[in-house]
Structures are given as structure tokens and as C-alpha cells.
All heavy atoms as TSV, in Angstrom:
chain	resi	resn	atom	element	x	y	z
A	1	MET	N	N	5.002	-15.857	-4.216
A	1	MET	CA	C	4.836	-14.443	-4.163
A	1	MET	C	C	6.218	-13.794	-4.080
A	1	MET	O	O	7.017	-14.167	-3.259
A	1	MET	CB	C	3.969	-14.058	-2.960
A	1	MET	CG	C	3.731	-12.588	-2.844
A	1	MET	SD	S	2.692	-12.135	-1.462
A	1	MET	CE	C	1.153	-12.717	-2.006
A	2	SER	N	N	6.459	-12.857	-4.917
A	2	SER	CA	C	7.745	-12.182	-5.004
A	2	SER	C	C	7.812	-11.064	-3.949
A	2	SER	O	O	6.775	-10.546	-3.507
A	2	SER	CB	C	7.898	-11.656	-6.438
A	2	SER	OG	O	8.578	-10.432	-6.480
A	3	SER	N	N	9.008	-10.692	-3.597
A	3	SER	CA	C	9.159	-9.616	-2.595
A	3	SER	C	C	8.994	-8.223	-3.259
A	3	SER	O	O	9.275	-8.067	-4.432
A	3	SER	CB	C	10.533	-9.712	-1.919
A	3	SER	OG	O	11.561	-9.561	-2.892
A	4	ILE	N	N	8.560	-7.291	-2.445
A	4	ILE	CA	C	8.295	-5.962	-2.980
A	4	ILE	C	C	8.649	-4.920	-1.881
A	4	ILE	O	O	8.409	-5.187	-0.707
A	4	ILE	CB	C	6.837	-5.805	-3.465
A	4	ILE	CG1	C	6.627	-4.520	-4.214
A	4	ILE	CG2	C	5.875	-5.940	-2.335
A	4	ILE	CD1	C	5.325	-4.484	-4.995
A	5	THR	N	N	9.231	-3.822	-2.284
A	5	THR	CA	C	9.612	-2.786	-1.296
A	5	THR	C	C	8.442	-1.870	-1.018
A	5	THR	O	O	7.519	-1.730	-1.853
A	5	THR	CB	C	10.795	-1.966	-1.817
A	5	THR	OG1	O	10.403	-1.241	-2.990
A	5	THR	CG2	C	11.989	-2.828	-2.119
A	6	PRO	N	N	8.446	-1.204	0.133
A	6	PRO	CA	C	7.386	-0.267	0.429
A	6	PRO	C	C	7.296	0.888	-0.618
A	6	PRO	O	O	6.198	1.353	-0.939
A	6	PRO	CB	C	7.757	0.291	1.792
A	6	PRO	CG	C	8.580	-0.778	2.412
A	6	PRO	CD	C	9.331	-1.384	1.259
A	7	GLN	N	N	8.420	1.294	-1.118
A	7	GLN	CA	C	8.442	2.394	-2.118
A	7	GLN	C	C	7.746	1.952	-3.408
A	7	GLN	O	O	7.018	2.738	-4.015
A	7	GLN	CB	C	9.897	2.831	-2.441
A	7	GLN	CG	C	10.558	3.556	-1.273
A	7	GLN	CD	C	11.054	2.624	-0.149
A	7	GLN	OE1	O	11.144	1.412	-0.342
A	7	GLN	NE2	N	11.285	3.189	1.018
A	8	ASN	N	N	7.921	0.688	-3.801
A	8	ASN	CA	C	7.269	0.182	-5.019
A	8	ASN	C	C	5.767	0.054	-4.830
A	8	ASN	O	O	4.964	0.401	-5.718
A	8	ASN	CB	C	7.851	-1.158	-5.453
A	8	ASN	CG	C	9.233	-1.045	-6.012
A	8	ASN	OD1	O	9.645	0.023	-6.437
A	8	ASN	ND2	N	9.961	-2.145	-6.003
A	9	ILE	N	N	5.348	-0.419	-3.674
A	9	ILE	CA	C	3.906	-0.551	-3.428
A	9	ILE	C	C	3.257	0.827	-3.316
A	9	ILE	O	O	2.126	1.053	-3.673
A	9	ILE	CB	C	3.578	-1.460	-2.235
A	9	ILE	CG1	C	2.112	-1.933	-2.237
A	9	ILE	CG2	C	3.868	-0.805	-0.914
A	9	ILE	CD1	C	1.757	-2.878	-3.305
A	10	LEU	N	N	4.028	1.822	-2.772
A	10	LEU	CA	C	3.525	3.200	-2.693
A	10	LEU	C	C	3.275	3.747	-4.090
A	10	LEU	O	O	2.218	4.343	-4.346
A	10	LEU	CB	C	4.510	4.074	-1.952
A	10	LEU	CG	C	4.141	5.549	-1.796
A	10	LEU	CD1	C	2.839	5.730	-1.063
A	10	LEU	CD2	C	5.248	6.315	-1.101
A	11	LYS	N	N	4.194	3.547	-5.010
A	11	LYS	CA	C	4.008	4.004	-6.402
A	11	LYS	C	C	2.781	3.326	-7.024
A	11	LYS	O	O	1.964	3.971	-7.732
A	11	LYS	CB	C	5.223	3.639	-7.249
A	11	LYS	CG	C	6.438	4.511	-6.982
A	11	LYS	CD	C	7.594	4.095	-7.875
A	11	LYS	CE	C	8.902	4.687	-7.420
A	11	LYS	NZ	N	10.040	4.174	-8.191
A	12	PHE	N	N	2.606	2.004	-6.755
A	12	PHE	CA	C	1.496	1.261	-7.291
A	12	PHE	C	C	0.193	1.819	-6.746
A	12	PHE	O	O	-0.767	2.036	-7.477
A	12	PHE	CB	C	1.640	-0.229	-6.956
A	12	PHE	CG	C	0.461	-1.031	-7.408
A	12	PHE	CD1	C	0.323	-1.387	-8.737
A	12	PHE	CD2	C	-0.472	-1.472	-6.493
A	12	PHE	CE1	C	-0.777	-2.128	-9.168
A	12	PHE	CE2	C	-1.564	-2.205	-6.910
A	12	PHE	CZ	C	-1.719	-2.550	-8.251
A	13	LEU	N	N	0.107	2.056	-5.428
A	13	LEU	CA	C	-1.101	2.554	-4.808
A	13	LEU	C	C	-1.440	3.973	-5.317
A	13	LEU	O	O	-2.594	4.281	-5.573
A	13	LEU	CB	C	-0.994	2.583	-3.284
A	13	LEU	CG	C	-0.988	1.203	-2.601
A	13	LEU	CD1	C	-0.640	1.352	-1.117
A	13	LEU	CD2	C	-2.318	0.506	-2.806
A	14	LYS	N	N	-0.413	4.804	-5.543
A	14	LYS	CA	C	-0.666	6.135	-6.099
A	14	LYS	C	C	-1.236	6.013	-7.512
A	14	LYS	O	O	-2.114	6.808	-7.885
A	14	LYS	CB	C	0.625	6.954	-6.136
A	14	LYS	CG	C	0.986	7.532	-4.771
A	14	LYS	CD	C	2.220	8.391	-4.876
A	14	LYS	CE	C	2.549	9.061	-3.571
A	14	LYS	NZ	N	3.736	9.956	-3.690
A	15	SER	N	N	-0.755	5.058	-8.292
A	15	SER	CA	C	-1.278	4.876	-9.647
A	15	SER	C	C	-2.733	4.378	-9.630
A	15	SER	O	O	-3.435	4.538	-10.611
A	15	SER	CB	C	-0.389	3.904	-10.438
A	15	SER	OG	O	-0.631	2.540	-10.007
A	16	LYS	N	N	-3.161	3.777	-8.518
A	16	LYS	CA	C	-4.521	3.342	-8.383
A	16	LYS	C	C	-5.438	4.356	-7.717
A	16	LYS	O	O	-6.596	4.068	-7.363
A	16	LYS	CB	C	-4.566	2.016	-7.527
A	16	LYS	CG	C	-3.959	0.840	-8.246
A	16	LYS	CD	C	-4.764	0.469	-9.459
A	16	LYS	CE	C	-4.212	-0.785	-10.100
A	16	LYS	NZ	N	-4.978	-1.157	-11.290
A	17	GLY	N	N	-4.932	5.595	-7.491
A	17	GLY	CA	C	-5.807	6.630	-6.992
A	17	GLY	C	C	-5.642	6.938	-5.526
A	17	GLY	O	O	-6.444	7.722	-4.961
A	18	PHE	N	N	-4.648	6.405	-4.868
A	18	PHE	CA	C	-4.441	6.720	-3.453
A	18	PHE	C	C	-3.500	7.897	-3.311
A	18	PHE	O	O	-2.664	8.132	-4.165
A	18	PHE	CB	C	-3.858	5.497	-2.708
A	18	PHE	CG	C	-4.851	4.426	-2.466
A	18	PHE	CD1	C	-5.127	3.435	-3.418
A	18	PHE	CD2	C	-5.553	4.369	-1.260
A	18	PHE	CE1	C	-6.068	2.463	-3.211
A	18	PHE	CE2	C	-6.503	3.368	-1.038
A	18	PHE	CZ	C	-6.729	2.416	-2.006
A	19	TYR	N	N	-3.649	8.641	-2.216
A	19	TYR	CA	C	-2.751	9.754	-1.919
A	19	TYR	C	C	-2.346	9.666	-0.456
A	19	TYR	O	O	-3.035	9.086	0.353
A	19	TYR	CB	C	-3.412	11.098	-2.226
A	19	TYR	CG	C	-4.602	11.422	-1.345
A	19	TYR	CD1	C	-4.466	12.194	-0.201
A	19	TYR	CD2	C	-5.878	10.936	-1.641
A	19	TYR	CE1	C	-5.536	12.467	0.632
A	19	TYR	CE2	C	-6.952	11.198	-0.834
A	19	TYR	CZ	C	-6.770	11.979	0.311
A	19	TYR	OH	O	-7.838	12.241	1.122
A	20	ILE	N	N	-1.200	10.289	-0.146
A	20	ILE	CA	C	-0.687	10.275	1.230
A	20	ILE	C	C	-1.495	11.303	2.041
A	20	ILE	O	O	-1.464	12.481	1.744
A	20	ILE	CB	C	0.787	10.584	1.284
A	20	ILE	CG1	C	1.567	9.557	0.455
A	20	ILE	CG2	C	1.305	10.661	2.737
A	20	ILE	CD1	C	3.059	9.888	0.266
A	21	SER	N	N	-2.215	10.806	3.021
A	21	SER	CA	C	-3.007	11.674	3.866
A	21	SER	C	C	-2.162	12.253	4.997
A	21	SER	O	O	-2.262	13.466	5.274
A	21	SER	CB	C	-4.175	10.865	4.445
A	21	SER	OG	O	-4.901	11.601	5.357
A	22	ARG	N	N	-1.382	11.406	5.602
A	22	ARG	CA	C	-0.494	11.844	6.671
A	22	ARG	C	C	0.557	10.784	6.934
A	22	ARG	O	O	0.476	9.672	6.409
A	22	ARG	CB	C	-1.262	12.190	7.956
A	22	ARG	CG	C	-2.003	10.994	8.547
A	22	ARG	CD	C	-2.896	11.408	9.679
A	22	ARG	NE	N	-3.735	10.337	10.132
A	22	ARG	CZ	C	-3.439	9.458	11.055
A	22	ARG	NH1	N	-2.296	9.557	11.697
A	22	ARG	NH2	N	-4.261	8.479	11.396
A	23	GLN	N	N	1.553	11.128	7.758
A	23	GLN	CA	C	2.540	10.155	8.160
A	23	GLN	C	C	2.766	10.283	9.649
A	23	GLN	O	O	2.886	11.353	10.197
A	23	GLN	CB	C	3.862	10.405	7.420
A	23	GLN	CG	C	4.927	9.344	7.731
A	23	GLN	CD	C	6.085	9.382	6.807
A	23	GLN	OE1	O	6.104	10.087	5.785
A	23	GLN	NE2	N	7.108	8.612	7.097
A	24	SER	N	N	2.799	9.117	10.285
A	24	SER	CA	C	3.045	9.039	11.747
A	24	SER	C	C	4.232	8.145	11.959
A	24	SER	O	O	4.155	6.918	11.839
A	24	SER	CB	C	1.812	8.511	12.420
A	24	SER	OG	O	2.054	8.389	13.796
A	25	GLY	N	N	5.384	8.720	12.191
A	25	GLY	CA	C	6.626	7.952	12.380
A	25	GLY	C	C	7.016	7.276	11.068
A	25	GLY	O	O	7.139	7.930	10.038
A	26	SER	N	N	7.140	5.982	11.058
A	26	SER	CA	C	7.558	5.250	9.877
A	26	SER	C	C	6.346	4.613	9.140
A	26	SER	O	O	6.525	3.725	8.333
A	26	SER	CB	C	8.549	4.154	10.238
A	26	SER	OG	O	7.936	3.221	11.082
A	27	HIS	N	N	5.140	5.128	9.404
A	27	HIS	CA	C	3.958	4.589	8.755
A	27	HIS	C	C	3.202	5.709	8.033
A	27	HIS	O	O	2.966	6.747	8.632
A	27	HIS	CB	C	3.030	3.912	9.734
A	27	HIS	CG	C	3.557	2.617	10.262
A	27	HIS	ND1	N	4.562	2.543	11.212
A	27	HIS	CD2	C	3.241	1.328	9.980
A	27	HIS	CE1	C	4.855	1.271	11.450
A	27	HIS	NE2	N	4.041	0.532	10.726
A	28	MET	N	N	2.900	5.486	6.754
A	28	MET	CA	C	2.085	6.437	5.987
A	28	MET	C	C	0.658	5.958	5.946
A	28	MET	O	O	0.359	4.773	5.859
A	28	MET	CB	C	2.612	6.453	4.535
A	28	MET	CG	C	3.861	7.210	4.350
A	28	MET	SD	S	4.250	7.360	2.616
A	28	MET	CE	C	5.716	8.297	2.742
A	29	ILE	N	N	-0.223	6.932	6.060
A	29	ILE	CA	C	-1.651	6.677	5.965
A	29	ILE	C	C	-2.099	7.213	4.611
A	29	ILE	O	O	-1.910	8.396	4.314
A	29	ILE	CB	C	-2.443	7.379	7.104
A	29	ILE	CG1	C	-1.846	7.071	8.458
A	29	ILE	CG2	C	-3.920	6.995	7.024
A	29	ILE	CD1	C	-1.811	5.625	8.858
A	30	LEU	N	N	-2.669	6.348	3.772
A	30	LEU	CA	C	-3.132	6.735	2.461
A	30	LEU	C	C	-4.634	6.606	2.388
A	30	LEU	O	O	-5.249	5.730	3.009
A	30	LEU	CB	C	-2.511	5.850	1.365
A	30	LEU	CG	C	-0.992	5.966	1.235
A	30	LEU	CD1	C	-0.297	4.891	1.995
A	30	LEU	CD2	C	-0.608	5.873	-0.220
A	31	HIS	N	N	-5.256	7.484	1.606
A	31	HIS	CA	C	-6.708	7.442	1.363
A	31	HIS	C	C	-6.909	7.433	-0.151
A	31	HIS	O	O	-6.064	7.922	-0.889
A	31	HIS	CB	C	-7.445	8.628	1.976
A	31	HIS	CG	C	-7.610	8.553	3.432
A	31	HIS	ND1	N	-6.750	9.118	4.327
A	31	HIS	CD2	C	-8.543	7.887	4.159
A	31	HIS	CE1	C	-7.151	8.871	5.555
A	31	HIS	NE2	N	-8.250	8.099	5.494
A	32	HIS	N	N	-8.070	6.962	-0.593
A	32	HIS	CA	C	-8.376	6.881	-2.004
A	32	HIS	C	C	-9.039	8.224	-2.417
A	32	HIS	O	O	-9.816	8.810	-1.646
A	32	HIS	CB	C	-9.315	5.729	-2.337
A	32	HIS	CG	C	-9.362	5.417	-3.764
A	32	HIS	ND1	N	-10.298	5.973	-4.580
A	32	HIS	CD2	C	-8.621	4.577	-4.543
A	32	HIS	CE1	C	-10.147	5.548	-5.808
A	32	HIS	NE2	N	-9.112	4.695	-5.795
A	33	ASN	N	N	-8.717	8.688	-3.628
A	33	ASN	CA	C	-9.273	9.948	-4.153
A	33	ASN	C	C	-10.808	9.958	-4.208
A	33	ASN	O	O	-11.444	10.929	-3.822
A	33	ASN	CB	C	-8.759	10.244	-5.541
A	33	ASN	CG	C	-7.310	10.697	-5.512
A	33	ASN	OD1	O	-6.858	11.332	-4.560
A	33	ASN	ND2	N	-6.567	10.380	-6.568
A	34	LEU	N	N	-11.403	8.861	-4.657
A	34	LEU	CA	C	-12.826	8.815	-4.875
A	34	LEU	C	C	-13.624	8.227	-3.705
A	34	LEU	O	O	-14.739	8.636	-3.452
A	34	LEU	CB	C	-13.170	8.003	-6.147
A	34	LEU	CG	C	-12.508	8.513	-7.418
A	34	LEU	CD1	C	-12.800	7.618	-8.587
A	34	LEU	CD2	C	-12.976	9.937	-7.729
A	35	ASP	N	N	-13.013	7.296	-3.018
A	35	ASP	CA	C	-13.700	6.619	-1.893
A	35	ASP	C	C	-12.839	6.838	-0.637
A	35	ASP	O	O	-11.955	6.080	-0.335
A	35	ASP	CB	C	-13.838	5.134	-2.163
A	35	ASP	CG	C	-14.595	4.389	-1.092
A	35	ASP	OD1	O	-15.106	5.057	-0.145
A	35	ASP	OD2	O	-14.707	3.137	-1.181
A	36	ASN	N	N	-13.180	7.883	0.096
A	36	ASN	CA	C	-12.383	8.288	1.256
A	36	ASN	C	C	-12.487	7.285	2.414
A	36	ASN	O	O	-11.792	7.391	3.410
A	36	ASN	CB	C	-12.765	9.695	1.722
A	36	ASN	CG	C	-11.604	10.416	2.361
A	36	ASN	OD1	O	-10.450	10.002	2.206
A	36	ASN	ND2	N	-11.874	11.466	3.059
A	37	THR	N	N	-13.393	6.308	2.328
A	37	THR	CA	C	-13.481	5.313	3.386
A	37	THR	C	C	-12.368	4.260	3.264
A	37	THR	O	O	-12.125	3.521	4.202
A	37	THR	CB	C	-14.841	4.619	3.354
A	37	THR	OG1	O	-15.005	3.950	2.110
A	37	THR	CG2	C	-15.969	5.586	3.567
A	38	LYS	N	N	-11.715	4.189	2.065
A	38	LYS	CA	C	-10.608	3.257	1.878
A	38	LYS	C	C	-9.357	3.891	2.486
A	38	LYS	O	O	-8.891	4.906	2.027
A	38	LYS	CB	C	-10.362	2.976	0.410
A	38	LYS	CG	C	-11.372	2.077	-0.224
A	38	LYS	CD	C	-10.938	1.710	-1.611
A	38	LYS	CE	C	-11.953	0.797	-2.289
A	38	LYS	NZ	N	-11.573	0.472	-3.661
A	39	ARG	N	N	-8.861	3.272	3.550
A	39	ARG	CA	C	-7.670	3.742	4.242
A	39	ARG	C	C	-6.650	2.622	4.276
A	39	ARG	O	O	-6.941	1.491	4.635
A	39	ARG	CB	C	-7.996	4.190	5.633
A	39	ARG	CG	C	-6.830	4.853	6.333
A	39	ARG	CD	C	-7.176	5.183	7.749
A	39	ARG	NE	N	-6.328	4.263	8.561
A	39	ARG	CZ	C	-6.387	4.164	9.855
A	39	ARG	NH1	N	-7.235	4.900	10.558
A	39	ARG	NH2	N	-5.618	3.345	10.506
A	40	VAL	N	N	-5.395	2.983	3.914
A	40	VAL	CA	C	-4.316	1.989	3.894
A	40	VAL	C	C	-3.200	2.526	4.777
A	40	VAL	O	O	-2.817	3.668	4.687
A	40	VAL	CB	C	-3.800	1.778	2.449
A	40	VAL	CG1	C	-2.628	0.824	2.449
A	40	VAL	CG2	C	-4.916	1.286	1.562
A	41	THR	N	N	-2.681	1.654	5.623
A	41	THR	CA	C	-1.509	1.962	6.466
A	41	THR	C	C	-0.333	1.264	5.847
A	41	THR	O	O	-0.306	0.026	5.723
A	41	THR	CB	C	-1.701	1.539	7.918
A	41	THR	OG1	O	-2.938	2.134	8.390
A	41	THR	CG2	C	-0.554	1.947	8.770
A	42	LEU	N	N	0.696	2.021	5.452
A	42	LEU	CA	C	1.849	1.483	4.766
A	42	LEU	C	C	3.125	1.729	5.590
A	42	LEU	O	O	3.506	2.870	5.818
A	42	LEU	CB	C	1.989	2.107	3.387
A	42	LEU	CG	C	3.170	1.694	2.517
A	42	LEU	CD1	C	3.091	0.200	2.165
A	42	LEU	CD2	C	3.230	2.490	1.266
A	43	PRO	N	N	3.794	0.657	6.074
A	43	PRO	CA	C	5.048	0.865	6.807
A	43	PRO	C	C	6.173	1.203	5.838
A	43	PRO	O	O	6.314	0.559	4.804
A	43	PRO	CB	C	5.300	-0.486	7.488
A	43	PRO	CG	C	4.580	-1.480	6.624
A	43	PRO	CD	C	3.422	-0.750	6.029
A	44	ILE	N	N	6.937	2.231	6.148
A	44	ILE	CA	C	8.032	2.659	5.291
A	44	ILE	C	C	9.334	2.288	6.001
A	44	ILE	O	O	9.785	2.975	6.907
A	44	ILE	CB	C	7.987	4.165	5.016
A	44	ILE	CG1	C	6.676	4.570	4.363
A	44	ILE	CG2	C	9.177	4.576	4.135
A	44	ILE	CD1	C	6.436	3.951	2.994
A	45	HIS	N	N	9.895	1.146	5.578
A	45	HIS	CA	C	11.155	0.620	6.142
A	45	HIS	C	C	12.099	0.374	4.989
A	45	HIS	O	O	11.713	0.366	3.837
A	45	HIS	CB	C	10.922	-0.654	6.947
A	45	HIS	CG	C	9.945	-0.475	8.068
A	45	HIS	ND1	N	10.320	-0.006	9.304
A	45	HIS	CD2	C	8.608	-0.669	8.136
A	45	HIS	CE1	C	9.252	0.042	10.095
A	45	HIS	NE2	N	8.204	-0.344	9.401
A	46	ASN	N	N	13.339	0.108	5.282
A	46	ASN	CA	C	14.357	-0.118	4.235
A	46	ASN	C	C	14.524	-1.601	3.912
A	46	ASN	O	O	15.604	-2.043	3.591
A	46	ASN	CB	C	15.718	0.469	4.653
A	46	ASN	CG	C	15.677	1.997	4.674
A	46	ASN	OD1	O	14.959	2.597	3.866
A	46	ASN	ND2	N	16.436	2.597	5.551
A	47	LYS	N	N	13.460	-2.354	4.041
A	47	LYS	CA	C	13.507	-3.785	3.713
A	47	LYS	C	C	12.189	-4.140	2.992
A	47	LYS	O	O	11.238	-3.404	3.021
A	47	LYS	CB	C	13.746	-4.630	4.942
A	47	LYS	CG	C	12.732	-4.409	6.053
A	47	LYS	CD	C	13.100	-5.200	7.291
A	47	LYS	CE	C	12.126	-4.872	8.422
A	47	LYS	NZ	N	12.453	-5.525	9.633
A	48	ASP	N	N	12.203	-5.321	2.381
A	48	ASP	CA	C	11.001	-5.806	1.671
A	48	ASP	C	C	9.864	-6.030	2.650
A	48	ASP	O	O	10.075	-6.388	3.796
A	48	ASP	CB	C	11.315	-7.057	0.888
A	48	ASP	CG	C	12.253	-6.839	-0.300
A	48	ASP	OD1	O	12.427	-5.671	-0.657
A	48	ASP	OD2	O	12.797	-7.829	-0.782
A	49	LEU	N	N	8.644	-5.873	2.136
A	49	LEU	CA	C	7.471	-6.177	2.946
A	49	LEU	C	C	7.307	-7.683	3.081
A	49	LEU	O	O	7.545	-8.428	2.118
A	49	LEU	CB	C	6.203	-5.591	2.271
A	49	LEU	CG	C	6.107	-4.097	2.232
A	49	LEU	CD1	C	4.915	-3.676	1.330
A	49	LEU	CD2	C	5.921	-3.511	3.596
A	50	LYS	N	N	6.929	-8.120	4.250
A	50	LYS	CA	C	6.631	-9.538	4.455
A	50	LYS	C	C	5.384	-9.888	3.697
A	50	LYS	O	O	4.493	-9.026	3.513
A	50	LYS	CB	C	6.477	-9.851	5.959
A	50	LYS	CG	C	7.778	-9.663	6.727
A	50	LYS	CD	C	7.562	-9.991	8.163
A	50	LYS	CE	C	8.866	-9.818	8.947
A	50	LYS	NZ	N	8.689	-10.104	10.367
A	51	PRO	N	N	5.215	-11.136	3.254
A	51	PRO	CA	C	4.040	-11.490	2.451
A	51	PRO	C	C	2.715	-11.229	3.179
A	51	PRO	O	O	1.785	-10.734	2.537
A	51	PRO	CB	C	4.242	-13.008	2.228
A	51	PRO	CG	C	5.684	-13.232	2.309
A	51	PRO	CD	C	6.189	-12.231	3.353
A	52	GLY	N	N	2.646	-11.494	4.449
A	52	GLY	CA	C	1.373	-11.247	5.191
A	52	GLY	C	C	1.072	-9.736	5.272
A	52	GLY	O	O	-0.106	-9.356	5.178
A	53	THR	N	N	2.093	-8.913	5.430
A	53	THR	CA	C	1.919	-7.480	5.491
A	53	THR	C	C	1.423	-6.954	4.142
A	53	THR	O	O	0.513	-6.141	4.062
A	53	THR	CB	C	3.212	-6.759	5.902
A	53	THR	OG1	O	3.655	-7.320	7.139
A	53	THR	CG2	C	3.021	-5.261	6.032
A	54	LEU	N	N	2.041	-7.459	3.084
A	54	LEU	CA	C	1.653	-7.058	1.740
A	54	LEU	C	C	0.181	-7.424	1.462
A	54	LEU	O	O	-0.569	-6.613	0.933
A	54	LEU	CB	C	2.575	-7.664	0.687
A	54	LEU	CG	C	2.226	-7.396	-0.779
A	54	LEU	CD1	C	2.230	-5.900	-1.067
A	54	LEU	CD2	C	3.192	-8.123	-1.668
A	55	LEU	N	N	-0.201	-8.637	1.817
A	55	LEU	CA	C	-1.563	-9.078	1.597
A	55	LEU	C	C	-2.547	-8.211	2.408
A	55	LEU	O	O	-3.647	-7.890	1.920
A	55	LEU	CB	C	-1.759	-10.554	1.957
A	55	LEU	CG	C	-1.063	-11.545	1.007
A	55	LEU	CD1	C	-1.214	-12.980	1.515
A	55	LEU	CD2	C	-1.623	-11.399	-0.402
A	56	SER	N	N	-2.159	-7.828	3.607
A	56	SER	CA	C	-3.024	-6.981	4.452
A	56	SER	C	C	-3.204	-5.588	3.808
A	56	SER	O	O	-4.291	-5.034	3.786
A	56	SER	CB	C	-2.395	-6.854	5.838
A	56	SER	OG	O	-3.158	-5.934	6.593
A	57	ILE	N	N	-2.101	-5.040	3.261
A	57	ILE	CA	C	-2.170	-3.730	2.595
A	57	ILE	C	C	-3.096	-3.794	1.393
A	57	ILE	O	O	-3.944	-2.922	1.166
A	57	ILE	CB	C	-0.763	-3.275	2.180
A	57	ILE	CG1	C	0.041	-2.923	3.437
A	57	ILE	CG2	C	-0.795	-2.100	1.213
A	57	ILE	CD1	C	1.544	-2.770	3.213
A	58	LEU	N	N	-2.956	-4.857	0.581
A	58	LEU	CA	C	-3.805	-5.010	-0.593
A	58	LEU	C	C	-5.260	-5.217	-0.226
A	58	LEU	O	O	-6.160	-4.700	-0.884
A	58	LEU	CB	C	-3.297	-6.170	-1.444
A	58	LEU	CG	C	-1.893	-5.980	-2.068
A	58	LEU	CD1	C	-1.483	-7.236	-2.806
A	58	LEU	CD2	C	-1.875	-4.779	-2.999
A	59	LYS	N	N	-5.514	-5.951	0.888
A	59	LYS	CA	C	-6.898	-6.140	1.348
A	59	LYS	C	C	-7.502	-4.799	1.767
A	59	LYS	O	O	-8.666	-4.514	1.470
A	59	LYS	CB	C	-6.921	-7.145	2.490
A	59	LYS	CG	C	-8.288	-7.481	2.992
A	59	LYS	CD	C	-8.245	-8.526	4.087
A	59	LYS	CE	C	-9.644	-8.850	4.605
A	59	LYS	NZ	N	-9.606	-9.838	5.669
A	60	GLN	N	N	-6.721	-3.998	2.501
A	60	GLN	CA	C	-7.199	-2.684	2.929
A	60	GLN	C	C	-7.554	-1.816	1.707
A	60	GLN	O	O	-8.520	-1.048	1.744
A	60	GLN	CB	C	-6.140	-1.973	3.768
A	60	GLN	CG	C	-5.880	-2.507	5.115
A	60	GLN	CD	C	-4.656	-1.880	5.777
A	60	GLN	OE1	O	-4.409	-0.697	5.567
A	60	GLN	NE2	N	-3.948	-2.633	6.565
A	61	ALA	N	N	-6.749	-1.928	0.660
A	61	ALA	CA	C	-6.934	-1.123	-0.533
A	61	ALA	C	C	-8.016	-1.672	-1.443
A	61	ALA	O	O	-8.456	-1.011	-2.392
A	61	ALA	CB	C	-5.627	-1.016	-1.330
A	62	GLY	N	N	-8.438	-2.939	-1.212
A	62	GLY	CA	C	-9.433	-3.552	-2.085
A	62	GLY	C	C	-8.846	-3.953	-3.425
A	62	GLY	O	O	-9.579	-3.889	-4.444
A	63	ILE	N	N	-7.578	-4.344	-3.459
A	63	ILE	CA	C	-6.901	-4.716	-4.693
A	63	ILE	C	C	-6.520	-6.188	-4.662
A	63	ILE	O	O	-6.015	-6.685	-3.643
A	63	ILE	CB	C	-5.644	-3.828	-4.871
A	63	ILE	CG1	C	-5.994	-2.358	-5.002
A	63	ILE	CG2	C	-4.823	-4.283	-6.090
A	63	ILE	CD1	C	-4.819	-1.419	-4.971
A	64	ASP	N	N	-6.745	-6.870	-5.766
A	64	ASP	CA	C	-6.380	-8.293	-5.877
A	64	ASP	C	C	-4.883	-8.396	-6.082
A	64	ASP	O	O	-4.287	-7.624	-6.809
A	64	ASP	CB	C	-7.104	-8.925	-7.044
A	64	ASP	CG	C	-6.988	-10.434	-7.078
A	64	ASP	OD1	O	-6.301	-11.010	-6.171
A	64	ASP	OD2	O	-7.509	-11.044	-8.027
A	65	LYS	N	N	-4.243	-9.373	-5.461
A	65	LYS	CA	C	-2.789	-9.535	-5.538
A	65	LYS	C	C	-2.309	-9.813	-6.956
A	65	LYS	O	O	-1.203	-9.525	-7.321
A	65	LYS	CB	C	-2.271	-10.597	-4.574
A	65	LYS	CG	C	-2.707	-12.002	-4.853
A	65	LYS	CD	C	-2.147	-12.963	-3.847
A	65	LYS	CE	C	-2.634	-14.378	-4.112
A	65	LYS	NZ	N	-2.149	-15.315	-3.148
A	66	LYS	N	N	-3.246	-10.374	-7.798
A	66	LYS	CA	C	-2.878	-10.632	-9.176
A	66	LYS	C	C	-2.567	-9.341	-9.934
A	66	LYS	O	O	-1.758	-9.360	-10.877
A	66	LYS	CB	C	-3.983	-11.390	-9.856
A	66	LYS	CG	C	-4.218	-12.785	-9.328
A	66	LYS	CD	C	-5.399	-13.457	-9.945
A	66	LYS	CE	C	-5.681	-14.790	-9.245
A	66	LYS	NZ	N	-6.921	-15.387	-9.717
A	67	GLU	N	N	-3.213	-8.221	-9.557
A	67	GLU	CA	C	-2.939	-6.940	-10.217
A	67	GLU	C	C	-1.518	-6.458	-9.981
A	67	GLU	O	O	-0.932	-5.842	-10.839
A	67	GLU	CB	C	-3.912	-5.873	-9.711
A	67	GLU	CG	C	-5.298	-5.985	-10.225
A	67	GLU	CD	C	-6.129	-4.794	-9.791
A	67	GLU	OE1	O	-5.779	-3.650	-10.166
A	67	GLU	OE2	O	-7.130	-5.021	-9.132
A	68	VAL	N	N	-0.963	-6.738	-8.802
A	68	VAL	CA	C	0.356	-6.285	-8.444
A	68	VAL	C	C	1.433	-7.059	-9.183
A	68	VAL	O	O	2.429	-6.476	-9.658
A	68	VAL	CB	C	0.591	-6.409	-6.898
A	68	VAL	CG1	C	1.992	-5.984	-6.533
A	68	VAL	CG2	C	-0.447	-5.599	-6.169
A	69	PHE	N	N	1.241	-8.353	-9.368
A	69	PHE	CA	C	2.281	-9.210	-9.914
A	69	PHE	C	C	2.041	-9.591	-11.375
A	69	PHE	O	O	2.550	-10.606	-11.817
A	69	PHE	CB	C	2.415	-10.469	-9.061
A	69	PHE	CG	C	2.852	-10.163	-7.652
A	69	PHE	CD1	C	1.985	-10.279	-6.609
A	69	PHE	CD2	C	4.143	-9.699	-7.426
A	69	PHE	CE1	C	2.404	-9.950	-5.304
A	69	PHE	CE2	C	4.541	-9.400	-6.137
A	69	PHE	CZ	C	3.679	-9.504	-5.095
A	70	LYS	N	N	1.326	-8.809	-12.147
A	70	LYS	CA	C	1.134	-9.147	-13.549
A	70	LYS	C	C	2.230	-8.548	-14.401
A	70	LYS	O	O	3.019	-7.774	-14.059
A	70	LYS	CB	C	-0.219	-8.739	-14.075
A	70	LYS	CG	C	-0.567	-7.276	-13.989
A	70	LYS	CD	C	-1.905	-7.050	-14.612
A	70	LYS	CE	C	-2.382	-5.605	-14.310
A	70	LYS	NZ	N	-3.642	-5.311	-14.857
């Protein structure tokens, strides 16, 4: 699994229909346009996301990791 920055995953999530609902400190809360029950918490730091954190974000969003790395 390749490393990815929070800014890149934010762009990807926005392209999949998510929008920034609010921000609390260094964490953004995103919701999906069509399914408001999908909530993703994205840490915004100046370093790459750890693999476990990235997998957790994708699980919250309901996105397969293969979609991100194709």
C-alpha cells in the first residue's frame, strides 16, 4: 500500500460525493451528499496517513481500497 496525504484523500472523497460538514481542530468531518448517514473523520496533518488510518477512513466512506490505488 502506497502512502497518501490527507489533502489527496480529501480530493478523492470530494470526487466521490463527500463534502466538508465541519472541522474540529485538526480533524475534518465529511458527509456524503446523497447518504447523510455516511460520516468520515479525516485528520489533517502535514504527514502521510498511516495505513491503518487510511483503511479506517475508506471503511467509514464505504470505499474499496482498490478504487484509491488504481
